[in-house]
C-alpha positions in Angstrom: 0.0 0.0 0.0 1.4 3.4 -1.0 2.4 6.0 1.6 -0.3 8.5 0.4 -3.1 5.9 0.7 -1.9 4.7 4.1 -1.8 8.3 5.3 -5.3 9.0 4.0 -6.7 6.0 5.8 -5.1 6.7 9.2 -5.9 10.4 9.1 -9.4 9.6 7.8 -10.1 7.1 10.6 -8.9 9.6 13.3 -11.1 12.3 11.9 -14.1 10.0 11.8 -13.4 9.2 15.4 -13.4 12.9 16.4 -16.6 13.7 14.6 -18.3 10.6 16.0 -17.4 11.7 19.5 -18.6 15.2 18.8 -22.0 13.9 17.6 -22.3 11.6 20.7 -21.4 14.4 23.1 -23.3 17.3 21.6 -23.8 20.1 24.3 -27.4 20.7 25.3 -26.9 23.4 27.9 -24.5 26.3 28.7 -22.9 24.3 31.5 -22.1 21.5 29.1 -21.0 24.0 26.5 -18.6 25.9 28.8 -17.5 23.2 31.4 -18.7 19.8 29.9 -21.3 19.6 32.7 -18.7 19.6 35.4 -18.6 15.8 35.7 -15.5 14.7 33.8 -13.3 12.0 35.5 -10.0 13.4 36.7 -7.9 10.9 34.6 -9.9 11.7 31.5 -9.6 15.4 32.3 -5.8 14.9 32.7 -5.6 13.4 29.2 -7.8 16.2 27.8 -5.6 18.8 29.5 -2.5 17.2 28.1 -3.9 17.4 24.6 -5.0 21.0 25.3 -1.5 21.8 26.5 0.5 20.1 23.8 -0.2 22.1 20.8 1.2 22.0 17.3 4.1 24.0 18.7 4.9 21.2 21.2 4.3 18.3 18.7 5.6 19.8 15.5 7.9 22.6 16.3 9.6 22.1 19.7 11.8 19.2 18.7 12.6 21.0 15.4 13.7 24.1 17.4 15.8 22.0 19.8 17.3 20.1 16.8 18.5 23.3 15.2 19.3 25.3 18.3 20.6 22.5 20.5 21.1 23.7 24.0 19.5 27.1 23.2 16.3 25.4 22.2 15.8 24.1 25.7 14.0 27.3 26.5 10.8 25.8 25.1 11.1 22.6 27.0 11.9 24.4 30.3 9.4 27.2 29.8 6.4 25.1 28.8 7.0 22.4 31.4 7.7 24.9 34.2 4.6 26.9 33.1 2.4 23.9 33.7 3.8 23.3 37.2 3.2 26.9 38.0 -0.4 26.6 36.8 -1.1 23.3 38.6 0.4 24.5 41.9 -0.2 28.2 42.2 -3.3 28.9 40.1 -5.6 26.0 39.2 -6.7 24.9 42.7 -7.4 28.4 43.9 -9.3 29.4 40.8 -11.3 26.2 40.9 -12.1 26.9 44.5 -13.2 30.4 43.6 -15.9 28.8 41.6 -16.0 31.0 38.5 -16.1 29.5 35.0 -13.8 31.9 33.2 -10.8 34.1 34.0 -12.7 37.4 33.2 -15.4 36.2 35.6 -12.8 35.8 38.3 -11.4 39.3 37.6 -14.9 40.8 37.7 -15.5 39.4 41.2 -12.0 39.7 42.6 -11.5 43.2 41.4 -15.2 44.2 41.9 -15.3 45.8 38.5 -16.7 45.3 35.0 -13.8 47.3 33.8 -11.3 44.8 35.0 -13.2 42.0 33.3 -13.4 43.9 30.0 -9.6 44.5 30.0 -9.1 40.8 30.8 -11.3 39.8 27.9 -9.4 42.1 25.5 -6.0 40.7 26.8 -7.4 37.2 26.5 -8.6 37.7 23.0 -5.3 39.2 21.8 -3.2 36.3 23.4 -5.6 33.5 22.4 -5.9 34.7 18.8 -2.2 35.0 18.5 -1.9 31.5 19.9 -4.3 30.1 17.4 -2.2 31.5 14.5 0.5 29.0 15.6 -2.0 26.1 15.6 -3.4 26.9 12.2 0.2 27.3 10.9 0.9 23.8 12.1 -2.4 22.4 10.6 -1.3 23.9 7.2 2.1 22.4 7.4 0.8 18.9 8.3 -2.0 18.9 5.7 0.1 20.3 2.9 2.7 17.5 3.2 0.7 14.5 4.1 -2.5 15.1 2.1 -0.8 16.6 -0.9 -2.7 19.9 -0.8 -1.6 23.5 -0.6 -0.9 25.1 2.8 -4.0 27.3 2.5 -6.3 24.5 1.6 -4.8 22.5 4.6 -5.8 25.4 6.9 -9.3 25.4 5.4 -9.7 21.7 6.0 -8.6 22.1 9.6 -11.1 24.9 10.1 -13.9 22.7 8.9 -12.9 19.8 11.2 -12.7 22.1 14.3 -16.0 23.7 13.3 -17.8 20.4 13.5 -16.7 19.2 16.9 -16.1 22.5 18.7 -19.1 24.5 17.6 -21.7 21.7 18.2 -20.0 19.9 21.1 -18.7 22.9 23.1 -16.5 21.9 26.0 -18.2 18.5 26.4 -17.4 17.6 22.8 -14.0 19.1 23.0 -13.1 17.3 26.2 -13.9 13.8 24.9 -12.4 14.5 21.5 -9.2 15.7 23.2 -9.0 12.4 25.1 -8.9 10.6 21.8 -6.5 13.1 20.4 -4.1 12.7 23.3 -4.0 8.9 22.6 -3.3 9.5 18.9 -0.7 12.2 19.4 1.3 10.4 22.2 1.4 7.2 20.2 2.4 9.1 17.1 5.2 10.8 19.0 6.7 7.9 20.9 6.5 5.0 18.5 8.8 6.6 15.8 11.1 7.7 18.6 11.4 4.1 20.0 12.2 2.8 16.5 14.8 5.4 15.8 16.4 5.2 19.3 16.7 1.4 18.9 18.3 1.8 15.5 20.8 4.5 16.5 21.7 3.4 20.1 20.3 -0.1 20.6 18.2 1.3 23.5 14.4 1.2 22.9 13.6 4.0 25.4 14.3 7.3 23.7 14.9 9.2 27.0 17.8 6.8 27.8 18.9 6.5 24.2 19.8 10.2 24.3 22.6 9.4 26.8 23.5 6.0 25.3 26.4 5.1 23.1 26.1 5.6 19.3 25.9 2.3 17.4 29.2 1.3 15.8 31.1 4.1 17.6 32.9 4.6 20.9 31.0 8.0 21.3 27.8 8.8 23.1 24.9 9.9 20.8 25.1 13.6 21.8 28.9 13.6 21.6 28.7 12.2 18.1 26.1 14.8 17.0 28.2 17.6 18.5 31.2 16.5 16.4 29.0 16.3 13.3 27.5 19.8 13.5 30.9 21.3 14.4 32.5 19.5 11.4 29.9 21.3 9.2 30.6 24.7 10.7 27.6 24.9 13.0 27.7 26.0 16.6 28.2 23.4 19.4 24.9 21.4 19.9 25.4 21.0 23.6 26.8 24.4 24.7 25.5 27.3 22.6 22.9 29.5 24.3 20.1 31.3 22.3 21.6 34.7 21.6 22.7 35.3 25.2 22.2 33.8 28.7 20.0 36.8 29.6 17.8 36.3 26.6 17.6 32.6 27.4 16.5 33.3 31.0 13.8 35.9 30.1 12.6 33.7 27.2 12.2 30.7 29.5 10.5 32.8 32.2 8.2 34.4 29.6 7.1 31.0 28.3 6.6 29.8 31.9 4.4 32.5 33.2 2.7 33.0 29.9 1.6 29.4 29.6 0.4 29.5 33.2 -1.8 32.5 32.3 -3.5 31.2 29.2 -7.2 30.7 29.9 -7.9 27.6 27.7 -6.1 25.3 30.1 -7.3 27.1 33.3 -10.9 26.5 32.3 -10.3 22.7 32.2 -10.1 22.6 36.0 -13.8 23.5 36.1 -14.9 20.4 34.2 -14.3 18.1 37.2 -16.8 17.7 40.1 -14.7 18.9 43.0 -11.6 20.9 44.0 -9.9 17.6 45.0 -10.5 16.3 41.5 -9.0 19.4 40.0 -5.8 18.7 41.9 -5.9 15.1 40.9 -6.4 15.9 37.2 -3.5 18.4 37.3 -1.2 15.6 38.6 -2.4 13.2 35.9 -2.0 15.9 33.2 1.6 16.5 34.3 2.3 12.7 33.9 0.7 12.7 30.4 2.6 15.8 29.3 5.9 14.5 30.7 5.8 11.5 28.3 6.0 13.8 25.3 8.2 16.5 26.8 10.9 14.1 28.0 10.9 12.4 24.6 11.4 15.7 22.6 15.1 16.2 23.2 15.8 12.6 22.0 13.6 13.2 18.9 15.5 16.4 18.2 19.0 15.0 18.5 18.2 11.9 16.5 16.4 13.8 13.7 19.3 16.3 13.4 21.8 13.5 13.2 19.8 11.5 10.6 19.4 14.7 8.5 23.2 15.4 8.3 23.9 11.7 7.8 21.5 11.7 4.8 23.0 14.7 3.1 26.7 14.2 3.8 27.8 10.5 3.7 31.1 11.2 5.5 29.8 12.6 8.8 29.0 9.2 10.4 32.3 7.6 9.6 34.3 10.6 10.5 35.6 10.9 6.9 36.4 14.1 4.8 33.2 16.1 4.8 34.6 18.3 2.1 35.3 15.4 -0.4 33.1 15.8 -3.5 31.6 12.4 -3.2 30.6 13.0 0.5 27.7 15.3 -0.6 24.8 13.5 -2.1 23.8 14.2 -5.7 20.7 16.2 -6.1 19.2 13.8 -8.6 19.8 10.9 -6.1 18.2 12.7 -3.1 15.8 10.6 -1.1 12.1 10.6 -1.9 11.2 12.2 1.4 13.1 15.3 0.3 11.3 15.4 -3.0 7.9 15.2 -1.1 8.8 18.1 1.2 10.1 20.2 -1.6 6.5 20.4 -2.9 5.4 22.2 0.3 8.1 24.9 0.0 9.4 24.0 3.5 12.5 22.3 2.1 14.5 24.0 -0.7 17.7 23.3 -2.7 19.7 25.9 -4.6 22.8 24.6 -6.5 25.0 27.6 -5.9 28.2 26.1 -7.3 26.6 24.2 -10.1 28.1 20.8 -9.2 24.7 19.0 -8.9 25.4 18.0 -5.3 23.9 19.2 -2.0 26.2 21.0 0.4 24.5 21.6 3.7 26.6 23.6 6.1 26.8 26.8 8.1 28.1 29.4 5.6 28.0 32.0 8.3 30.3 30.1 10.6 32.7 32.2 12.7 35.3 29.5 12.3 37.7 30.9 9.7 39.6 27.6 9.3 36.3 25.8 8.4 35.3 28.6 5.9 38.7 28.4 4.2 38.3 24.6 3.8 34.8 25.1 2.4 36.0 27.6 -0.1 38.9 25.3 -1.1 36.4 22.6 -1.7 34.5 24.8 -4.1 31.5 25.3 -1.8 29.7 28.6 -2.6 27.3 28.8 0.3 24.7 26.6 2.0 22.5 25.0 -0.6 19.8 23.4 1.5 17.0 25.1 3.5 15.1 23.0 6.0 12.2 24.5 7.9 12.2 23.8 11.7 8.6 22.8 11.6 9.1 19.7 9.4 11.7 17.9 11.5 9.3 15.9 13.6 7.0 15.1 10.7 9.8 14.2 8.4 11.8 12.3 11.0 10.2 8.8 10.3 10.7 9.3 6.6 14.4 10.3 7.1 14.8 7.2 9.3 13.1 5.0 6.6 10.4 3.8 9.0 7.3 1.9 7.7 4.5 3.8 5.9 2.0 3.3 8.8 4.4 5.0 11.2 4.6 8.0 8.9 0.8 8.1 8.5 0.5 7.9 12.3 2.8 10.9 12.8 0.6 12.9 10.3 -2.4 12.1 12.4 -0.6 13.0 15.6 0.5 16.4 14.3 -3.0 17.2 13.2 -4.4 16.0 16.5 -2.1 18.2 18.5 -2.9 21.3 16.4 -6.7 20.7 16.4 -7.0 19.9 20.1 -5.4 23.1 21.2 -7.1 25.2 18.6 -10.5 23.9 19.9 -9.6 24.7 23.5 -8.6 28.2 22.5 -11.7 28.8 20.4 -13.9 27.8 23.4 -12.0 30.3 25.6 -12.6 33.0 23.0 -16.2 32.0 22.6 -16.9 32.0 26.4 -15.2 35.4 26.8 -17.5 37.0 24.3 -20.8 35.2 24.9 -20.6 34.7 28.7 -18.3 37.4 30.0 -19.2 40.3 27.7 -22.8 39.6 26.6 -24.4 37.6 29.4 -22.6 39.2 32.4 -22.4 42.8 31.1 -24.2 44.0 28.1 -27.2 41.6 27.7 -27.9 40.3 31.2 -31.4 39.1 30.3 -30.1 36.8 27.6 -31.7 33.4 27.8 -29.7 30.2 28.1 -30.6 29.3 24.5 -29.6 32.7 23.3 -26.3 32.5 25.2 -25.6 29.1 23.7 -26.3 30.5 20.2 -24.1 33.5 20.8 -21.3 31.2 22.0 -21.5 29.2 18.8 -21.6 32.3 16.6 -18.6 33.8 18.4 -16.8 30.5 17.8 -17.5 30.5 14.1 -16.2 34.1 13.8 -13.1 33.1 15.8 -12.5 30.1 13.5 -12.7 32.4 10.4 -10.2 34.9 11.9 -7.9 32.2 13.1 -7.9 30.5 9.6 -7.1 33.8 7.9 -4.2 34.5 10.3 -3.0 30.9 10.0 -2.6 31.5 6.2 -0.6 34.6 6.9 1.4 33.8 10.1 4.1 36.2 11.4 6.5 33.5 12.3 6.9 29.7 12.4 4.5 27.8 14.7 6.5 27.8 17.9 7.7 31.4 17.3 4.1 32.6 17.0 3.1 30.7 20.1 6.0 32.2 22.0 4.6 35.7 21.2 1.2 34.6 22.4 2.7 33.4 25.7 4.5 36.7 26.0 1.3 38.6 25.7 -0.4 36.4 28.3 2.6 36.7 30.6 2.6 40.5 30.5 -1.2 40.8 31.2 -3.2 38.0 32.6 -0.6 36.1 34.8 0.4 39.0 37.0 -3.2 40.0 37.6 -4.1 36.4 38.5 -1.2 36.1 40.9 -2.0 39.4 42.6 -5.7 38.5 42.7 -5.0 35.3 44.6 -2.0 36.2 46.8 -2.4 39.9 47.5 -5.3 41.0 49.7 -4.4 44.7 49.1 -4.4 44.8 45.3 -7.3 46.9 44.1 -9.1 47.3 40.8 -7.3 50.4 39.7 -3.9 48.8 40.2 -4.9 45.6 38.4 -6.4 47.4 35.4 -3.4 49.8 35.1 -1.0 46.9 35.4 -2.6 44.8 32.7 -2.8 47.7 30.2 0.8 48.8 30.9 2.1 45.2 30.7 0.5 44.1 27.4 0.9 47.6 26.0 4.7 47.7 26.2 4.9 44.1 25.1 2.8 44.7 22.0 4.9 47.9 21.3 8.1 45.8 21.3 6.6 42.9 19.3 5.0 45.1 16.7 8.1 47.2 16.3 9.9 44.0 15.1 7.0 42.0 13.5 4.7 44.8 12.2 1.5 46.2 13.5 -0.8 43.2 14.1 1.8 41.2 12.3 1.1 43.0 8.9 4.4 42.9 7.0 5.8 46.2 6.0 4.5 48.0 9.1 7.5 47.4 11.3 8.8 50.5 13.1 12.2 49.5 14.4 13.5 52.8 13.0 11.9 54.7 15.9 14.3 52.8 18.2 17.5 53.0 16.2 16.7 50.3 13.7 18.6 47.6 15.6 17.0 44.2 16.2 16.4 43.2 19.8 17.4 46.7 20.9 16.4 46.2 24.6 19.4 44.4 26.1 19.5 42.0 23.2 16.1 40.5 24.2 14.2 39.2 21.2 10.4 40.1 20.9 9.3 36.5 21.6 10.9 36.7 25.0 9.7 40.2 26.0 6.7 39.0 28.0 8.9 38.8 31.1 9.7 42.5 30.8 6.0 43.2 30.2 5.1 41.2 33.4 7.7 43.2 35.5 6.2 46.4 34.2 2.7 45.1 35.0 3.7 44.4 38.7 5.5 47.7 39.1 2.6 49.8 37.6 -0.1 47.8 39.5 1.5 48.3 42.9 2.4 52.0 42.2 -1.2 52.8 41.2 -2.6 50.7 44.1 -0.7 52.9 46.6 -2.1 56.0 45.1 -5.8 55.0 45.0 -8.5 53.8 47.4 -7.8 50.5 49.3 -9.5 47.3 48.4 -12.9 46.8 50.2 -12.8 44.8 53.4 -15.2 42.1 52.1 -13.0 41.5 49.1 -9.9 41.1 51.3 -11.7 38.6 53.4 -12.8 36.7 50.3 -9.2 36.4 49.1 -8.2 35.2 52.5 -11.0 32.5 52.5 -9.9 31.2 49.0 -6.3 30.8 50.2 -7.0 29.3 53.6 -9.8 26.6 54.0 -10.3 27.3 57.7 -11.4 30.9 57.0 -13.8 29.8 54.3 -16.4 32.3 53.5 -18.9 32.8 50.7 -16.5 31.6 48.0 -16.1 28.3 49.8 -19.8 27.9 50.6 -20.5 27.0 47.0 -18.5 23.9 47.4 
């Protein structure tokens, strides 16, 4: 059976499963639409949370980024893992105990103000919409390669699938679909890794394979890879930070606090019956997430090693990488390269006209290496490989069976669609529940609210699809920006709302506006206003990239969060103190013995 047919069958079966679940679990009330009726088992909720958390960026991009950045790419692994721990320990139990369905609802009560809720909705919409761009980018990448369609058509197909199970099923349909999607994506991620680890190191457990010896060599796998990349002029795989140590630190922190502040995962802790179940499902989710996140570094290293070994035949045996016969002939390139060339995510340019592919770092700072490359007749790097294809192409590079390649396609799509659905629900609930029902149309019936939620979700799908066709960055890069926006606005207000009895509404509102404002200013200066190309305004700041202490825009959320805290406390000290009953309510949420009204609901 051909690879294309195998992929169609596997992806088709998974889609049929998702749609079947959506029909079975169609939401009939607002409670089912927003929180799946509040009766989901903690283990199932843990799996759904894992699928919600592990987006296209985690499945498709993270290992690709680590593969090309090496040690520097660890920011994604550390940031996203640490963010979940922060969310599970510091936020989720308290928010669940507070008893509000959404983050803006929490802000409205805690900061005794519609204004705080409106600012939270705006921040939520900006961060969630940016996050969805990354998911739709991932959907387009996966569909374009595995279904043989254009990137834009791939995004449209993804929009149609999400529309069916998210619009009709709401949180109930999304939850049970995400359970199935978690099973698909985790199998798709780990099975190829087991095959490849066994082949390269003889160890079937990828996490241990990373630190095992390389087959047929006296070197460890990472040691061998480090030698290979340095032989081709690239920076050390195991010791090169991303731009600088300061940038790495703030990048990691931005991802960490940004992920903890994103509402689509927070809302999952309202789908279980009790606070105890929320804690339990948080623990289960951590276990399910760890399976993929601890596998990612192995996938990254093995994919990078296999890629170089495919293009330059001398790297594995330690031969002369500059020898003409070491570089493969373009006409004899593997079929997987030909298939990815169609998508535009892998490109070849024969700069020296020798008909062979020279893949190396032509911007290396190693003058001795550059001199050897010039002596060999190399005229510049001739191969472009997009970060986002490394995980999806990895089974093909390793020559694994067709069913494994098809399974990876289904897994990539499951990861992108599951997170997109969760984000769409967060956007929908913010508009229909927080804005319409709670503020502007308080007499709206349950049926009307349900319809408003579905209409809002449809609008969000259309906007997300358009932005997915015109993304500002690769999948993980776009997601990093979204986390930066959430880090600078929602997370500080949540933390102060739970752990500070004295933070008032004026301080919280001013902090959120200042935090997200300065972060958007820095991001838009680099990426363009609302990511529209040609509207960048770096010239206002001297024209230099990363002009603030060398910090890149994807990492600026940390600076925005610091500004948020400073402005919030400064404004709080200049305005009226928080009402006494609000201070008591905060105390009761944090300490069970002092439980008041907030606890009485439970």
